[in-house]
MDAnalysis code that builds the backbone (N, CA, C; Angstrom):
import MDAnalysis as mda
import numpy as np

u = mda.Universe.empty(465, n_residues=155, atom_resindex=np.repeat(np.arange(155), 3), trajectory=True)
u.add_TopologyAttr("name", ["N", "CA", "C"] * 155)
u.add_TopologyAttr("resid", np.arange(1, 156))
u.add_TopologyAttr("resname", ["MET", "ASP", "ILE", "ASP", "ILE", "GLY", "ILE", "PRO", "GLN", "GLU", "GLN", "ARG", "GLU", "LYS", "ILE", "ALA", "GLU", "GLY", "LEU", "SER", "ARG", "LEU", "LEU", "ALA", "ASP", "THR", "TYR", "THR", "LEU", "TYR", "LEU", "LYS", "THR", "HIS", "ASN", "TYR", "HIS", "TRP", "ASN", "VAL", "THR", "GLY", "PRO", "LEU", "PHE", "ASN", "THR", "LEU", "HIS", "LEU", "MET", "PHE", "GLU", "GLN", "GLU", "TYR", "ASN", "GLU", "LEU", "ALA", "LEU", "ALA", "VAL", "ASP", "GLU", "ILE", "ALA", "GLU", "ARG", "ILE", "ARG", "ALA", "LEU", "GLY", "VAL", "ALA", "ALA", "PRO", "GLY", "SER", "TYR", "LYS", "ALA", "TYR", "SER", "GLN", "LEU", "SER", "SER", "ILE", "GLU", "GLU", "GLU", "ASP", "GLY", "VAL", "PRO", "LYS", "ALA", "GLU", "GLU", "MET", "ILE", "ALA", "ASN", "LEU", "VAL", "LYS", "ALA", "HIS", "GLU", "ALA", "VAL", "THR", "ARG", "THR", "ALA", "ARG", "SER", "VAL", "PHE", "PRO", "LEU", "ALA", "GLU", "GLU", "ALA", "ASN", "ASP", "GLU", "PRO", "THR", "ALA", "ASP", "LEU", "LEU", "THR", "GLN", "ARG", "MET", "GLN", "ALA", "SER", "GLU", "LYS", "THR", "ALA", "TRP", "MET", "LEU", "ARG", "SER", "LEU", "ILE", "SER"])
u.atoms.positions = np.array([
    [41.663, -34.356, 66.430],
    [42.958, -34.297, 67.402],
    [43.034, -32.777, 67.695],
    [43.276, -32.613, 68.991],
    [43.440, -31.227, 69.686],
    [44.867, -30.726, 69.064],
    [44.931, -29.480, 68.968],
    [46.207, -28.743, 68.563],
    [46.807, -28.205, 69.808],
    [48.069, -28.585, 70.037],
    [48.817, -28.130, 71.254],
    [50.221, -27.590, 70.727],
    [50.126, -26.479, 70.226],
    [51.415, -25.729, 69.695],
    [51.818, -24.467, 70.559],
    [51.145, -24.420, 71.670],
    [51.540, -23.377, 72.670],
    [50.744, -22.092, 72.292],
    [49.686, -22.137, 71.572],
    [48.874, -20.879, 71.317],
    [47.462, -21.347, 71.507],
    [46.806, -20.757, 72.558],
    [45.520, -21.145, 72.818],
    [44.487, -21.061, 71.585],
    [43.439, -21.752, 71.469],
    [42.512, -21.815, 70.434],
    [41.959, -20.496, 70.044],
    [41.555, -19.641, 71.161],
    [40.962, -18.332, 70.884],
    [41.995, -17.421, 70.194],
    [43.255, -17.445, 70.541],
    [44.338, -16.614, 69.831],
    [44.497, -17.204, 68.477],
    [44.545, -18.504, 68.202],
    [44.706, -19.076, 66.836],
    [43.623, -18.718, 66.041],
    [42.318, -18.637, 66.492],
    [41.309, -18.224, 65.703],
    [41.295, -16.775, 65.290],
    [41.680, -15.971, 66.280],
    [41.859, -14.384, 66.020],
    [42.884, -14.184, 64.961],
    [43.993, -14.991, 64.993],
    [45.072, -14.756, 64.048],
    [44.687, -15.307, 62.780],
    [43.916, -16.404, 62.662],
    [43.390, -16.977, 61.433],
    [42.514, -15.990, 60.725],
    [41.588, -15.287, 61.591],
    [40.709, -14.356, 61.047],
    [41.429, -13.224, 60.340],
    [42.534, -12.806, 60.939],
    [43.333, -11.722, 60.244],
    [44.087, -12.345, 59.036],
    [44.567, -13.475, 59.119],
    [45.327, -14.072, 57.950],
    [44.230, -14.415, 56.853],
    [42.956, -14.689, 57.180],
    [41.808, -14.873, 56.129],
    [41.702, -13.535, 55.412],
    [41.742, -12.394, 56.101],
    [41.651, -11.104, 55.472],
    [42.891, -10.831, 54.551],
    [44.024, -11.214, 54.959],
    [45.283, -11.149, 54.217],
    [45.203, -12.104, 52.999],
    [44.661, -13.341, 53.112],
    [44.525, -14.148, 52.081],
    [43.628, -13.721, 50.998],
    [42.481, -13.018, 51.456],
    [41.526, -12.419, 50.636],
    [42.124, -11.254, 49.686],
    [42.875, -10.496, 50.330],
    [43.499, -9.311, 49.803],
    [44.522, -9.945, 48.826],
    [45.299, -10.859, 49.199],
    [46.388, -11.334, 48.285],
    [45.780, -12.151, 47.147],
    [44.690, -12.779, 47.319],
    [44.090, -13.479, 46.062],
    [43.455, -12.430, 45.157],
    [42.760, -11.452, 45.855],
    [42.312, -10.387, 45.013],
    [43.341, -9.742, 44.143],
    [44.479, -9.398, 44.777],
    [45.574, -8.830, 44.073],
    [46.115, -9.577, 43.142],
    [46.096, -10.938, 43.294],
    [46.798, -11.918, 42.319],
    [45.874, -11.800, 41.126],
    [44.494, -11.941, 41.354],
    [43.511, -11.939, 40.204],
    [43.602, -10.666, 39.427],
    [43.755, -9.637, 40.139],
    [43.814, -8.164, 39.436],
    [45.087, -8.094, 38.540],
    [46.230, -8.805, 39.181],
    [47.511, -8.572, 38.471],
    [47.540, -9.628, 37.197],
    [46.796, -10.617, 37.309],
    [46.792, -11.529, 36.242],
    [45.780, -11.091, 35.110],
    [44.776, -10.314, 35.533],
    [43.961, -9.680, 34.557],
    [44.843, -8.602, 33.740],
    [45.444, -7.851, 34.527],
    [46.269, -6.759, 33.856],
    [47.371, -7.347, 32.937],
    [47.886, -8.550, 33.418],
    [48.939, -9.097, 32.534],
    [48.153, -9.513, 31.143],
    [47.029, -10.077, 31.193],
    [46.438, -10.319, 29.989],
    [45.929, -9.250, 29.155],
    [45.624, -8.039, 29.694],
    [44.883, -7.016, 28.883],
    [45.667, -5.794, 28.979],
    [46.954, -5.696, 29.278],
    [47.590, -4.442, 29.236],
    [47.905, -4.178, 27.662],
    [47.984, -2.933, 27.359],
    [48.357, -2.393, 26.067],
    [49.280, -1.188, 26.146],
    [49.693, -0.763, 24.946],
    [50.383, 0.430, 24.893],
    [51.955, 0.349, 24.871],
    [52.609, 1.505, 24.908],
    [54.054, 1.475, 24.720],
    [54.819, 0.569, 25.799],
    [54.233, 0.430, 26.980],
    [54.942, -0.280, 27.987],
    [54.523, -1.633, 28.114],
    [53.822, -2.188, 26.987],
    [53.184, -3.444, 27.010],
    [54.233, -4.536, 27.393],
    [55.327, -4.725, 26.803],
    [56.334, -5.773, 26.937],
    [56.851, -5.699, 28.531],
    [57.282, -4.469, 28.993],
    [57.781, -4.259, 30.291],
    [56.657, -4.681, 31.307],
    [55.479, -4.231, 31.112],
    [54.354, -4.488, 32.135],
    [53.868, -5.991, 32.068],
    [53.794, -6.392, 30.752],
    [53.300, -7.784, 30.616],
    [54.245, -8.718, 31.364],
    [55.542, -8.610, 31.185],
    [56.460, -9.465, 31.984],
    [56.484, -9.115, 33.524],
    [56.486, -7.923, 33.929],
    [56.492, -7.581, 35.343],
    [55.281, -8.139, 35.977],
    [54.083, -8.004, 35.343],
    [52.823, -8.544, 35.959],
    [52.837, -10.002, 35.923],
    [53.399, -10.644, 35.117],
    [53.691, -12.154, 35.104],
    [54.331, -12.647, 36.335],
    [55.574, -11.848, 36.574],
    [56.291, -12.200, 37.796],
    [55.575, -11.924, 38.931],
    [54.846, -10.856, 39.111],
    [54.067, -10.564, 40.251],
    [53.021, -11.593, 40.598],
    [52.302, -11.955, 39.474],
    [51.139, -12.969, 39.904],
    [51.689, -14.259, 40.209],
    [52.912, -14.659, 39.766],
    [53.554, -15.842, 40.070],
    [53.900, -15.845, 41.483],
    [54.501, -14.767, 41.975],
    [54.899, -14.572, 43.418],
    [53.601, -14.595, 44.310],
    [52.576, -13.915, 43.809],
    [51.330, -13.866, 44.606],
    [50.694, -15.171, 44.706],
    [50.778, -16.066, 43.572],
    [50.234, -17.399, 43.710],
    [50.932, -18.189, 44.889],
    [52.178, -18.149, 45.005],
    [52.862, -18.836, 46.000],
    [52.407, -18.203, 47.474],
    [52.241, -16.960, 47.501],
    [51.948, -16.303, 48.679],
    [50.593, -16.768, 49.170],
    [49.697, -16.947, 48.350],
    [48.258, -17.262, 48.616],
    [48.389, -18.712, 49.246],
    [49.121, -19.630, 48.671],
    [49.258, -20.944, 49.229],
    [49.844, -20.927, 50.666],
    [50.885, -20.107, 50.815],
    [51.595, -20.058, 52.105],
    [50.679, -19.486, 53.203],
    [49.850, -18.417, 52.859],
    [48.898, -17.945, 53.696],
    [47.836, -18.822, 54.210],
    [47.243, -19.622, 53.190],
    [46.182, -20.516, 53.413],
    [46.732, -21.688, 54.235],
    [47.946, -22.094, 53.976],
    [48.591, -23.283, 54.770],
    [48.808, -22.862, 56.212],
    [49.146, -21.613, 56.506],
    [49.318, -21.228, 57.747],
    [48.071, -21.173, 58.565],
    [46.929, -20.697, 57.896],
    [45.699, -20.773, 58.527],
    [45.276, -22.115, 59.000],
    [45.530, -23.019, 58.055],
    [45.260, -24.470, 58.376],
    [46.078, -25.051, 59.530],
    [47.383, -24.698, 59.602],
    [48.274, -25.017, 60.623],
    [47.688, -24.543, 61.839],
    [47.020, -23.427, 61.901],
    [46.501, -22.858, 63.185],
    [45.215, -23.627, 63.560],
    [44.673, -24.479, 62.634],
    [43.469, -25.231, 62.984],
    [42.185, -24.698, 62.486],
    [42.175, -23.762, 61.585],
    [41.039, -23.174, 61.144],
    [41.001, -23.370, 59.638],
    [39.733, -23.484, 59.139],
    [39.539, -23.734, 57.700],
    [39.844, -22.333, 56.849],
    [40.561, -22.465, 55.794],
    [40.905, -21.278, 55.129],
    [39.846, -20.914, 54.061],
    [39.487, -19.596, 53.931],
    [38.477, -19.254, 52.992],
    [39.031, -19.559, 51.486],
    [38.058, -19.956, 50.562],
    [38.579, -20.440, 49.264],
    [37.648, -20.160, 48.243],
    [36.674, -19.151, 48.370],
    [35.573, -18.804, 47.392],
    [35.738, -17.330, 47.066],
    [35.282, -17.098, 45.794],
    [35.206, -15.665, 45.418],
    [34.180, -14.851, 46.354],
    [32.988, -15.507, 46.827],
    [32.083, -14.962, 47.685],
    [32.902, -14.612, 49.106],
    [33.650, -15.441, 49.555],
    [34.454, -15.234, 50.871],
    [35.435, -14.037, 50.701],
    [36.045, -14.200, 49.564],
    [37.198, -13.120, 49.193],
    [36.577, -11.834, 49.171],
    [35.281, -11.746, 48.511],
    [34.830, -10.347, 48.144],
    [34.266, -9.767, 49.462],
    [33.933, -10.758, 50.486],
    [33.470, -10.164, 51.707],
    [34.632, -9.731, 52.689],
    [35.783, -10.472, 52.511],
    [36.947, -10.263, 53.391],
    [37.959, -9.196, 52.873],
    [37.952, -8.989, 51.465],
    [39.178, -8.157, 50.937],
    [38.906, -6.735, 51.074],
    [39.864, -5.993, 51.298],
    [39.803, -4.605, 51.420],
    [40.133, -3.884, 50.008],
    [40.516, -4.739, 49.005],
    [40.861, -4.187, 47.617],
    [39.534, -4.237, 46.778],
    [39.371, -2.994, 46.161],
    [38.330, -2.789, 45.314],
    [38.650, -3.268, 43.829],
    [37.463, -3.895, 43.334],
    [37.548, -4.264, 42.025],
    [37.064, -3.175, 41.098],
    [37.426, -3.174, 39.734],
    [37.018, -2.170, 38.835],
    [36.360, -2.810, 37.650],
    [35.486, -2.067, 37.017],
    [34.863, -2.634, 35.803],
    [35.743, -2.258, 34.566],
    [35.789, -3.029, 33.563],
    [36.427, -2.675, 32.277],
    [37.895, -2.966, 32.470],
    [38.642, -2.455, 31.565],
    [40.067, -2.571, 31.373],
    [40.695, -1.151, 31.433],
    [41.325, -0.810, 32.543],
    [41.917, 0.557, 32.573],
    [43.039, 0.712, 31.788],
    [43.530, 1.795, 31.501],
    [44.771, 2.106, 30.643],
    [45.944, 1.647, 31.529],
    [47.127, 1.470, 30.828],
    [48.266, 0.903, 31.581],
    [48.672, 1.642, 32.740],
    [48.767, 3.101, 32.729],
    [49.173, 3.804, 33.854],
    [48.170, 3.696, 34.985],
    [46.839, 3.528, 34.657],
    [45.830, 3.463, 35.783],
    [45.991, 1.979, 36.363],
    [46.381, 1.036, 35.609],
    [46.612, -0.296, 36.113],
    [47.845, -0.316, 37.047],
    [48.790, 0.432, 36.839],
    [50.084, 0.507, 37.619],
    [49.535, 1.238, 38.972],
    [48.730, 2.425, 38.812],
    [48.294, 3.033, 40.103],
    [47.359, 2.156, 40.963],
    [46.463, 1.327, 40.216],
    [45.720, 0.521, 41.010],
    [46.433, -0.559, 41.771],
    [47.492, -1.138, 41.088],
    [48.352, -2.184, 41.811],
    [49.093, -1.647, 42.898],
    [49.538, -0.400, 42.690],
    [50.231, 0.258, 43.989],
    [49.217, 0.341, 45.045],
    [48.029, 0.707, 44.899],
    [47.022, 0.894, 45.989],
    [46.794, -0.541, 46.524],
    [46.660, -1.603, 45.743],
    [46.422, -2.821, 46.145],
    [47.519, -3.503, 46.932],
    [48.754, -3.223, 46.473],
    [49.944, -3.755, 47.302],
    [49.974, -2.945, 48.582],
    [49.604, -1.681, 48.599],
    [49.626, -0.925, 49.898],
    [48.501, -1.582, 50.928],
    [47.419, -1.929, 50.275],
    [46.302, -2.507, 51.100],
    [46.836, -3.871, 51.663],
    [47.569, -4.602, 50.942],
    [48.005, -5.851, 51.291],
    [48.964, -5.696, 52.608],
    [49.798, -4.681, 52.399],
    [50.774, -4.315, 53.421],
    [49.958, -3.794, 54.794],
    [48.972, -3.103, 54.691],
    [48.250, -2.692, 55.728],
    [47.491, -3.708, 56.416],
    [46.925, -4.694, 55.671],
    [46.253, -5.775, 56.229],
    [47.218, -6.656, 57.039],
    [48.330, -7.023, 56.399],
    [49.422, -7.746, 57.073],
    [49.840, -7.105, 58.291],
    [50.077, -5.763, 58.360],
    [50.499, -5.154, 59.448],
    [49.430, -5.036, 60.665],
    [48.201, -5.151, 60.332],
    [47.164, -5.124, 61.186],
    [47.023, -6.461, 61.922],
    [47.576, -7.476, 61.412],
    [47.526, -8.892, 62.062],
    [48.765, -8.960, 62.943],
    [49.757, -8.253, 62.628],
    [51.066, -8.444, 63.414],
    [50.944, -8.381, 64.879],
    [50.202, -7.374, 65.516],
    [50.049, -7.472, 66.962],
    [49.454, -8.681, 67.520],
    [48.515, -9.365, 66.794],
    [47.926, -10.657, 67.201],
    [48.966, -11.719, 67.271],
    [49.806, -11.787, 66.400],
    [50.775, -12.760, 66.182],
    [51.972, -12.592, 67.300],
    [52.148, -11.242, 67.527],
    [53.163, -11.028, 68.546],
    [52.596, -11.353, 70.072],
    [51.467, -10.997, 70.164],
    [50.869, -11.211, 71.493],
    [50.836, -12.764, 71.733],
    [50.638, -13.641, 70.760],
    [50.576, -14.995, 71.060],
    [51.976, -15.666, 70.859],
    [53.059, -14.943, 70.630],
    [54.360, -15.513, 70.318],
    [54.317, -16.387, 69.165],
    [53.569, -15.999, 68.217],
    [53.399, -16.832, 66.921],
    [54.476, -16.419, 65.905],
    [55.676, -16.850, 66.079],
    [56.814, -16.453, 65.215],
    [56.539, -16.936, 63.749],
    [55.980, -17.948, 63.484],
    [55.893, -18.453, 62.079],
    [54.899, -17.554, 61.319],
    [53.860, -17.127, 62.051],
    [52.905, -16.086, 61.461],
    [53.473, -14.753, 61.195],
    [54.231, -14.292, 62.321],
    [55.049, -12.984, 62.331],
    [56.030, -12.999, 60.979],
    [56.518, -14.144, 60.893],
    [57.639, -14.196, 59.694],
    [56.867, -14.141, 58.358],
    [55.850, -14.863, 58.186],
    [54.834, -14.760, 57.004],
    [54.444, -13.420, 56.832],
    [54.027, -12.700, 57.844],
    [53.605, -11.303, 57.734],
    [54.580, -10.408, 57.324],
    [55.782, -10.546, 57.804],
    [57.042, -9.675, 57.476],
    [57.381, -9.912, 56.075],
    [57.226, -11.373, 55.579],
    [57.728, -11.442, 54.267],
    [56.733, -10.898, 53.231],
    [55.354, -10.827, 53.640],
    [54.311, -10.268, 52.813],
    [54.467, -8.652, 52.767],
    [54.664, -8.147, 53.887],
    [54.972, -6.683, 53.918],
    [56.214, -6.357, 52.991],
    [57.242, -6.938, 53.216],
    [58.472, -6.712, 52.428],
    [58.131, -6.821, 50.938],
    [57.502, -7.983, 50.459],
    [57.226, -8.078, 49.066],
    [56.284, -7.004, 48.574],
    [55.216, -6.728, 49.301],
    [54.286, -5.677, 48.777],
    [54.894, -4.462, 48.757],
    [55.621, -4.031, 49.819],
    [56.070, -2.668, 49.777],
    [57.175, -2.399, 48.693],
    [57.968, -3.559, 48.456],
    [58.924, -3.253, 47.408],
    [58.177, -3.245, 46.004],
    [57.191, -4.112, 45.772],
    [56.469, -4.099, 44.527],
    [55.811, -2.732, 44.318],
    [55.133, -2.274, 45.410],
    [54.567, -0.959, 45.241],
    [55.529, 0.195, 44.981],
    [56.681, 0.105, 45.527],
    [57.826, 1.057, 45.196],
    [58.255, 1.001, 43.714],
    [58.349, -0.300, 43.262],
    [58.792, -0.478, 41.814],
    [57.709, -0.019, 40.744],
    [56.504, -0.265, 41.115],
    [55.369, 0.278, 40.311],
    [55.190, 1.772, 40.330],
    [55.303, 2.235, 41.656],
    [55.284, 3.699, 41.708],
    [56.322, 4.391, 41.037],
    [57.472, 3.828, 40.860],
    [58.573, 4.340, 40.142],
    [58.311, 4.476, 38.630],
    [57.453, 3.595, 38.156],
    [57.040, 3.701, 36.711],
    [56.103, 4.969, 36.451],
    [55.589, 5.454, 37.329],
    [54.638, 6.638, 36.988],
    [55.004, 7.834, 37.737],
    [55.984, 7.816, 38.543],
    [56.349, 9.163, 39.296],
    [57.266, 10.057, 38.555],
])
């Protein structure tokens, strides 16, 4: 069945491409945060362990919202490690970094999510796609706030 939501197919596909990059970044950040939750050690263990758990739970919800928006636009959402590794701007690292490096890595990853979301915003605005614009705004606010809180731990 055709989709008739007031956004032409070509624009929906471009927005979905941008949202797919955001999904890949968000999922990669989720996985990184969950990994750090499991493997953090040191004097900040309890603080970071709990903080990382809150963050990955929030990111898990965000991943679902982004994927569902892609589907609402009539495009298949990417859902494999292979797709995410090709789409994500967030770098993976080998091994388990020290706690302070974990924090710095997460700051960079949250900033990457913010940049990716911001890059999709003009496409949503051009198409008068308010639901996508709202989702992007929420992701930017969450990532910017989390980056600030993490940065405060090491500044």
